[in-house]
Structure formats: C-alpha cells, structure tokens
N, CA, C and O atoms as a DFTB+ gen file, in Angstrom:
348 C
 N C O
     1  1       4.620     -33.617     -76.954
     2  2       4.065     -33.815     -75.631
     3  2       4.276     -32.548     -74.812
     4  3       5.354     -31.954     -74.836
     5  1       3.251     -32.144     -74.095
     6  2       3.310     -30.949     -73.277
     7  2       3.267     -31.370     -71.810
     8  3       2.372     -32.104     -71.392
     9  1       4.230     -30.904     -71.043
    10  2       4.263     -31.191     -69.611
    11  2       3.737     -29.985     -68.857
    12  3       4.049     -28.845     -69.201
    13  1       2.949     -30.233     -67.841
    14  2       2.453     -29.145     -67.009
    15  2       2.935     -29.360     -65.587
    16  3       3.046     -30.493     -65.120
    17  1       3.212     -28.287     -64.922
    18  2       3.640     -28.335     -63.532
    19  2       2.485     -27.934     -62.643
    20  3       1.771     -26.972     -62.926
    21  1       2.310     -28.668     -61.580
    22  2       1.273     -28.329     -60.615
    23  2       1.871     -27.337     -59.626
    24  3       2.658     -27.719     -58.758
    25  1       1.503     -26.073     -59.753
    26  2       2.051     -25.024     -58.894
    27  2       1.145     -24.708     -57.712
    28  3       1.368     -23.729     -56.999
    29  1       0.129     -25.530     -57.504
    30  2      -0.796     -25.298     -56.400
    31  2      -0.064     -25.488     -55.072
    32  3       0.535     -26.538     -54.845
    33  1      -0.107     -24.484     -54.194
    34  2       0.568     -24.620     -52.899
    35  2      -0.044     -25.747     -52.067
    36  3      -1.253     -25.977     -52.094
    37  1       0.804     -26.425     -51.344
    38  2       0.320     -27.440     -50.409
    39  2      -0.326     -26.752     -49.218
    40  3      -0.154     -25.553     -48.998
    41  1      -1.068     -27.537     -48.461
    42  2      -1.675     -27.005     -47.241
    43  2      -0.567     -26.585     -46.276
    44  3       0.458     -27.253     -46.145
    45  1      -0.802     -25.483     -45.622
    46  2       0.154     -24.942     -44.659
    47  2       0.360     -25.923     -43.509
    48  3      -0.613     -26.482     -43.003
    49  1       1.614     -26.146     -43.082
    50  2       1.843     -27.019     -41.925
    51  2       1.153     -26.452     -40.689
    52  3       1.177     -25.244     -40.455
    53  1       0.555     -27.307     -39.923
    54  2      -0.118     -26.867     -38.705
    55  2       0.889     -26.836     -37.558
    56  3       1.447     -27.862     -37.170
    57  1       1.104     -25.641     -37.029
    58  2       1.996     -25.488     -35.880
    59  2       1.210     -25.823     -34.624
    60  3       0.074     -25.379     -34.458
    61  1       1.819     -26.613     -33.733
    62  2       1.114     -27.035     -32.522
    63  2       1.470     -26.192     -31.310
    64  3       0.825     -26.292     -30.266
    65  1       2.508     -25.351     -31.448
    66  2       2.893     -24.459     -30.351
    67  2       2.671     -23.019     -30.786
    68  3       2.721     -22.696     -31.972
    69  1       2.425     -22.161     -29.800
    70  2       2.251     -20.731     -30.086
    71  2       3.635     -20.124     -30.303
    72  3       4.458     -20.088     -29.388
    73  1       3.881     -19.650     -31.517
    74  2       5.186     -19.093     -31.859
    75  2       5.129     -17.584     -32.081
    76  3       6.168     -16.923     -32.085
    77  1       3.938     -17.033     -32.264
    78  2       3.830     -15.614     -32.573
    79  2       4.298     -15.312     -33.978
    80  3       4.796     -14.217     -34.239
    81  1       4.148     -16.266     -34.896
    82  2       4.552     -16.079     -36.286
    83  2       3.382     -16.408     -37.202
    84  3       2.394     -17.017     -36.793
    85  1       3.523     -15.989     -38.448
    86  2       2.524     -16.303     -39.464
    87  2       3.236     -16.959     -40.636
    88  3       4.337     -16.552     -41.008
    89  1       2.604     -17.982     -41.222
    90  2       3.141     -18.649     -42.400
    91  2       2.357     -18.177     -43.617
    92  3       1.127     -18.205     -43.624
    93  1       3.082     -17.744     -44.645
    94  2       2.484     -17.269     -45.887
    95  2       3.077     -18.080     -47.033
    96  3       4.298     -18.223     -47.109
    97  1       2.244     -18.617     -47.930
    98  2       2.792     -19.392     -49.041
    99  2       3.808     -18.578     -49.853
   100  3       3.570     -17.421     -50.200
   101  1       4.951     -19.222     -50.145
   102  2       6.004     -18.580     -50.944
   103  2       6.448     -19.513     -52.069
   104  3       7.472     -19.282     -52.712
   105  1       5.679     -20.553     -52.294
   106  2       5.987     -21.547     -53.314
   107  2       5.122     -22.761     -53.063
   108  3       4.293     -22.765     -52.152
   109  1       5.313     -23.789     -53.868
   110  2       4.471     -24.978     -53.736
   111  2       4.671     -25.670     -52.394
   112  3       3.697     -26.108     -51.783
   113  1       5.885     -25.775     -51.932
   114  2       6.206     -26.441     -50.664
   115  2       7.063     -25.552     -49.782
   116  3       7.942     -26.032     -49.067
   117  1       6.801     -24.248     -49.838
   118  2       7.601     -23.297     -49.071
   119  2       6.702     -22.212     -48.499
   120  3       5.762     -21.757     -49.151
   121  1       7.005     -21.804     -47.270
   122  2       6.234     -20.757     -46.605
   123  2       7.188     -19.726     -46.025
   124  3       8.245     -20.066     -45.494
   125  1       6.799     -18.469     -46.135
   126  2       7.554     -17.362     -45.546
   127  2       7.092     -17.258     -44.091
   128  3       5.893     -17.249     -43.814
   129  1       8.033     -17.180     -43.183
   130  2       7.737     -17.073     -41.755
   131  2       7.935     -15.618     -41.355
   132  3       9.040     -15.086     -41.466
   133  1       6.864     -14.970     -40.890
   134  2       6.953     -13.570     -40.458
   135  2       6.571     -13.463     -38.984
   136  3       5.742     -14.223     -38.485
   137  1       7.191     -12.506     -38.302
   138  2       6.878     -12.307     -36.885
   139  2       5.678     -11.365     -36.746
   140  3       5.084     -10.957     -37.744
   141  1       5.330     -11.028     -35.513
   142  2       4.148     -10.183     -35.257
   143  2       4.266      -8.800     -35.879
   144  3       3.258      -8.179     -36.217
   145  1       5.498      -8.315     -36.032
   146  2       5.722      -6.991     -36.621
   147  2       5.699      -7.045     -38.148
   148  3       5.795      -6.012     -38.810
   149  1       5.572      -8.253     -38.707
   150  2       5.552      -8.403     -40.151
   151  2       6.921      -8.574     -40.777
   152  3       7.039      -8.609     -42.001
   153  1       7.969      -8.682     -39.951
   154  2       9.328      -8.877     -40.460
   155  2       9.542     -10.346     -40.826
   156  3       9.113     -11.244     -40.102
   157  1      10.197     -10.575     -41.936
   158  2      10.468     -11.942     -42.377
   159  2      11.552     -12.555     -41.501
   160  3      12.645     -12.003     -41.374
   161  1      11.243     -13.694     -40.901
   162  2      12.175     -14.412     -40.040
   163  2      12.980     -15.410     -40.861
   164  3      14.154     -15.647     -40.578
   165  1      12.350     -15.998     -41.881
   166  2      13.004     -16.983     -42.733
   167  2      11.972     -17.721     -43.562
   168  3      10.844     -17.257     -43.729
   169  1      12.367     -18.873     -44.080
   170  2      11.483     -19.698     -44.885
   171  2      11.448     -21.114     -44.340
   172  3      12.462     -21.642     -43.882
   173  1      10.283     -21.719     -44.394
   174  2      10.064     -23.100     -44.003
   175  2       9.776     -23.873     -45.277
   176  3       8.928     -23.470     -46.072
   177  1      10.479     -24.987     -45.477
   178  2      10.293     -25.798     -46.676
   179  2       9.945     -27.232     -46.289
   180  3      10.462     -27.764     -45.307
   181  1       9.070     -27.845     -47.069
   182  2       8.790     -29.272     -46.908
   183  2       9.568     -29.997     -48.003
   184  3       9.497     -29.630     -49.176
   185  1      10.315     -31.034     -47.603
   186  2      11.197     -31.733     -48.522
   187  2      10.659     -33.130     -48.809
   188  3      10.367     -33.892     -47.887
   189  1      10.530     -33.461     -50.091
   190  2      10.133     -34.810     -50.496
   191  2      11.285     -35.774     -50.281
   192  3      12.451     -35.398     -50.395
   193  1      10.960     -36.997     -49.974
   194  2      11.968     -38.045     -49.916
   195  2      12.812     -38.059     -48.661
   196  3      13.751     -38.850     -48.565
   197  1      12.512     -37.219     -47.708
   198  2      13.267     -37.209     -46.452
   199  2      12.290     -37.466     -45.318
   200  3      11.844     -36.533     -44.650
   201  1      11.960     -38.730     -45.102
   202  2      10.969     -39.090     -44.091
   203  2      11.444     -38.784     -42.678
   204  3      10.626     -38.536     -41.792
   205  1      12.766     -38.798     -42.452
   206  2      13.296     -38.546     -41.114
   207  2      13.225     -37.078     -40.726
   208  3      12.891     -36.745     -39.588
   209  1      13.538     -36.202     -41.673
   210  2      13.548     -34.763     -41.401
   211  2      12.918     -34.037     -42.579
   212  3      13.616     -33.508     -43.444
   213  1      11.583     -34.020     -42.601
   214  2      10.895     -33.473     -43.781
   215  2      10.831     -31.953     -43.868
   216  3      10.356     -31.426     -44.874
   217  1      11.293     -31.233     -42.851
   218  2      11.225     -29.778     -42.875
   219  2      12.621     -29.169     -42.837
   220  3      13.505     -29.647     -42.126
   221  1      12.800     -28.110     -43.613
   222  2      14.059     -27.357     -43.636
   223  2      13.749     -25.898     -43.327
   224  3      12.720     -25.363     -43.741
   225  1      14.652     -25.274     -42.599
   226  2      14.533     -23.852     -42.286
   227  2      15.683     -23.133     -42.972
   228  3      16.838     -23.549     -42.881
   229  1      15.345     -22.036     -43.669
   230  2      16.357     -21.250     -44.381
   231  2      16.169     -19.776     -44.070
   232  3      15.060     -19.306     -43.815
   233  1      17.284     -19.064     -44.100
   234  2      17.262     -17.622     -43.855
   235  2      18.077     -16.935     -44.934
   236  3      19.103     -17.451     -45.376
   237  1      17.615     -15.771     -45.354
   238  2      18.352     -14.994     -46.348
   239  2      19.447     -14.207     -45.655
   240  3      19.205     -13.548     -44.644
   241  1      20.649     -14.277     -46.201
   242  2      21.782     -13.523     -45.658
   243  2      22.117     -12.414     -46.658
   244  3      22.667     -12.692     -47.724
   245  1      21.790     -11.151     -46.324
   246  2      22.025     -10.043     -47.256
   247  2      23.489      -9.868     -47.662
   248  3      23.766      -9.478     -48.796
   249  1      24.421     -10.147     -46.764
   250  2      25.833      -9.921     -47.084
   251  2      26.313     -10.788     -48.249
   252  3      27.186     -10.376     -49.013
   253  1      25.745     -11.979     -48.384
   254  2      26.134     -12.866     -49.483
   255  2      25.046     -12.949     -50.556
   256  3      25.241     -13.576     -51.598
   257  1      23.908     -12.318     -50.297
   258  2      22.754     -12.351     -51.190
   259  2      22.364     -13.780     -51.547
   260  3      22.093     -14.107     -52.703
   261  1      22.344     -14.628     -50.506
   262  2      22.007     -16.034     -50.703
   263  2      21.268     -16.561     -49.474
   264  3      21.333     -15.978     -48.392
   265  1      20.568     -17.671     -49.666
   266  2      19.906     -18.322     -48.544
   267  2      20.883     -19.254     -47.846
   268  3      21.713     -19.902     -48.484
   269  1      20.768     -19.310     -46.525
   270  2      21.588     -20.179     -45.704
   271  2      20.651     -21.147     -44.992
   272  3      19.655     -20.732     -44.400
   273  1      20.972     -22.428     -45.051
   274  2      20.133     -23.406     -44.377
   275  2      20.435     -23.386     -42.886
   276  3      21.589     -23.504     -42.473
   277  1      19.384     -23.235     -42.082
   278  2      19.520     -23.235     -40.628
   279  2      19.557     -24.675     -40.130
   280  3      20.252     -24.980     -39.161
   281  1      18.806     -25.568     -40.793
   282  2      18.826     -26.971     -40.402
   283  2      17.669     -27.758     -40.970
   284  3      16.777     -27.212     -41.620
   285  1      17.701     -29.063     -40.711
   286  2      16.641     -29.993     -41.102
   287  2      15.981     -30.494     -39.824
   288  3      16.660     -30.775     -38.836
   289  1      14.648     -30.604     -39.848
   290  2      13.913     -30.876     -38.617
   291  2      12.797     -31.892     -38.824
   292  3      12.311     -32.085     -39.939
   293  1      12.402     -32.535     -37.732
   294  2      11.331     -33.526     -37.763
   295  2       9.962     -32.878     -37.804
   296  3       9.007     -33.481     -38.291
   297  1       9.853     -31.663     -37.302
   298  2       8.540     -31.010     -37.263
   299  2       8.648     -29.556     -37.703
   300  3       9.706     -28.933     -37.612
   301  1       7.530     -29.037     -38.180
   302  2       7.476     -27.632     -38.575
   303  2       7.705     -26.743     -37.358
   304  3       8.327     -25.688     -37.477
   305  1       7.213     -27.151     -36.195
   306  2       7.410     -26.381     -34.962
   307  2       8.894     -26.210     -34.649
   308  3       9.338     -25.112     -34.313
   309  1       9.658     -27.292     -34.760
   310  2      11.093     -27.215     -34.465
   311  2      11.817     -26.310     -35.468
   312  3      12.710     -25.549     -35.096
   313  1      11.427     -26.399     -36.728
   314  2      12.050     -25.560     -37.763
   315  2      11.765     -24.080     -37.511
   316  3      12.658     -23.243     -37.644
   317  1      10.523     -23.757     -37.147
   318  2      10.157     -22.374     -36.862
   319  2      10.885     -21.869     -35.613
   320  3      11.349     -20.729     -35.583
   321  1      10.984     -22.709     -34.592
   322  2      11.737     -22.318     -33.381
   323  2      13.186     -22.023     -33.716
   324  3      13.753     -21.057     -33.205
   325  1      13.793     -22.835     -34.562
   326  2      15.194     -22.606     -34.946
   327  2      15.350     -21.261     -35.635
   328  3      16.325     -20.551     -35.390
   329  1      14.401     -20.899     -36.496
   330  2      14.452     -19.595     -37.154
   331  2      14.299     -18.468     -36.146
   332  3      15.034     -17.482     -36.193
   333  1      13.352     -18.613     -35.239
   334  2      13.094     -17.563     -34.253
   335  2      14.281     -17.342     -33.331
   336  3      14.656     -16.202     -33.055
   337  1      14.876     -18.437     -32.851
   338  2      15.922     -18.322     -31.842
   339  2      17.318     -18.113     -32.408
   340  3      18.259     -17.869     -31.654
   341  1      17.464     -18.204     -33.725
   342  2      18.795     -18.014     -34.321
   343  2      18.949     -16.641     -34.958
   344  3      19.863     -16.425     -35.754
   345  1      18.078     -15.726     -34.620
   346  2      18.149     -14.365     -35.164
   347  2      19.391     -13.657     -34.717
   348  3      19.609     -12.503     -35.083
C-alpha cells in the first residue's frame, strides 16, 4: 500500500485589520509573516483539533536556533498582532 500526503497549501487566512504585513505560504498550514520591508516577523500556523484557539504564532530565535511559540489565538489577526508587537 502506498500512502500519499496532500502537500497543497490551504487558503491563506483573511486578515480583517490592516497590519502592514504579507502572508506567504511556508507549508500546508503555515504562513511566513513579513513586514513592509520584507523582514520576516514570524510564522502563523493553523492547528487542527483546537477549535478554541486555531491559530499559533511562532518566532525563530537565532540564539537557540529554534522556534519559540508566541501564543495561541482565536483569530489570525490576533496572532499577527502578537508577532508584530512582541518584536
């Protein structure tokens, strides 16, 4: 039996507030968040099975060479705001 993975990216979350950022697919359920200058602010992820807080915000920390979770959020807008304001 051969299993195949569906690697097709999901539709980008629609942000309802003007954040001055751009979302670029970085995986099936993950988007890279970049600011107007093109600098990466962090990553936005959609999480299955978490109906209360379906979005997670993560940032790469160079000192540890690992991603750090900024938080879990009810909306993509809140997750993006957390990334922007926690710089």
